[in-house]
N, C-alpha and C positions, 0 to 999 in steps of 0.2 A: 504494500500500500504506500502511496506517495504521501510524504509528510506535508501537511498544510500549515500555512502561517496561522497564527492565532486570529488574524483578521478574517481570513477566509473560513477558518473553522467556526468562528462565531457566527458568521453570516449563514453558513450551511446549517448549523444546528438550529439557528433561529427560524429559518425557512422551513426546515423539517417539522419542528414542533408546531409552528403556526399552521402549516398546510394540513398536517395530520390531525391535530387536536384543537386548533384555534387558540393555542396557548402562547403567551409571550414568556420566554425563558428568563430566568435570573441570569445575570452575568456570571459565566463560569469561572472557576479558579484558574484555568490555564491562560486567561486574558492577562496580558502583560501590564505591569505597573504603569508603563508609559501610556498605554491606551486608556487607563483610568485617570491619569493625571493631566492629560492634554486634551485640547479641543481642536477640531479641524473639520472642514467640510469633507465629505466622503461620498463616493458613488459606489453602489453595488450593482454589478452587471451580471446578468444570467444569459448563458448561451445553451442551446440545445441543437445537436446535429450541426454545429458550426454556425448556426444562425442566432441572432439576438432574440432573446426570449423575455427580456425585461431589463430596464436600467433606470434607476432612480437615485438621485443624490442631492446633496446640498453644496452650494458654493461656499457658504460660510457656515460655521457650526450653529446648529439649532438646539443641540442637547448639551448637557453638562460635561460630557466627555466623549472621546472618540468611540469607546465601546458602545455607549448608548446610541451614538450617531449611526454606527454600523448596524446595530440591531434594528433600529427604526427604518433605515433605508433598505435593509434586506427584506423586511416585511412588505414595504411599499413596492420594491422591485418585483416581488413575487405576486403580489395581490392587487396593486393599484396603478400599475403602468397603464395609462389609457390606450396605448397601442396594442395591448394584448389582453386576452382573457386571463383570469387568475390561474396560477399554477395549480395543477391537480396532483393528487398523490401518485398516480401512475407515472408522472413525469419526473418525480424527484430523483430517481436513480440515473437519469439521463442528463440532468442539468449540471453545467459547469459554472462555477461562481468566480468572479473576480472582484476585488475591492481596490479602489483607487482613493488614496488619501491626498487631498489637495493642499498644496502650499498656498500661502496668501497670494492673491492676484496682484499684478503690478501693471500700471498703465503702459500702453504701447503707442508711440507716436509715428512710427514708420513700419510698414509691413515687412521691411527687411529684417526687423528685429524678431520676427516670428519664425518658427521652425515646426512644421506639422508633426514631426516625430518626437521632438523634445518638449514642446509647449502645447498645452490646451489653450483655447481661446474663448473669451467672453466678448460678445458684441452687445452693445447697449445703445438704445435710442429711447430717450424719455424714460418711461416706466417699463419698457420691454427689455428683456435680457435673454440672450440665447447663449448656450455654452456647448462646446464640443471638446471632448477629451482628446489628449494627444495620442499619436501612434495607433490610429485605427486603420484597419484593412481598407484599402481603396481610397484613402484620403492622404494624398501625397504632397499637397501644397498648402501654404497659408491661404491662398485665394479660395481653395475648396473649403477649408475650415470655416472661413468667414461666411461664405455663401450658405453653407449648411446651417451654421449658427443663426444667421439672419432668418432663414426659412423657419427654423424651429421657433423663433420668437415673433414670427409674422412681421419682420422689419423689411420694408420695401427697399429696393436697390437704390432709390434716390434719397432715402432718409439719411440725415446726418447721423453718424455713429461714433461711439467711443470704443476703443479696443483695449482689452486687457489680456495678459498672458499669465499662465501659471504652470508650475511643474507639479508632478505627482510622484507619489511612491505607490507603485503597482504591486499588488499581491494576488497571485493566482495559483 
């Protein structure tokens, strides 16, 4: 069996308990002290048969610590991603889980300062914000990142935008 990071292990255990029994687990003992003492935005992404099955996250922390952030976003990725039906018990053994912990975003004033493999991007226009994680299959340029993030937030091509970039720690 492949050893999972505590981040992924927590997400998998959370999804399993919630899908099977509708229960929200207590934070397990194997969760690192760092996860209990720090706060960060985090995304939990689920794939099945190589295809996205759910992905929900937070740009900035919404919970008291990273462990709680992962737990909440794991449930949301499995049950509340509006692009997908809720995960069913029969799917659990086929789902692969990934957790991305976000570093704080920083403003970008020139597209040359973006790198689709290294940085995620946030596109902001007024109250609308779209985010795209870095290093995604089929997304090879900052222009593609910006375009996808715009569409996710329903930001028109001619709307004025602010750009931000962020790095992640990826656990899979």
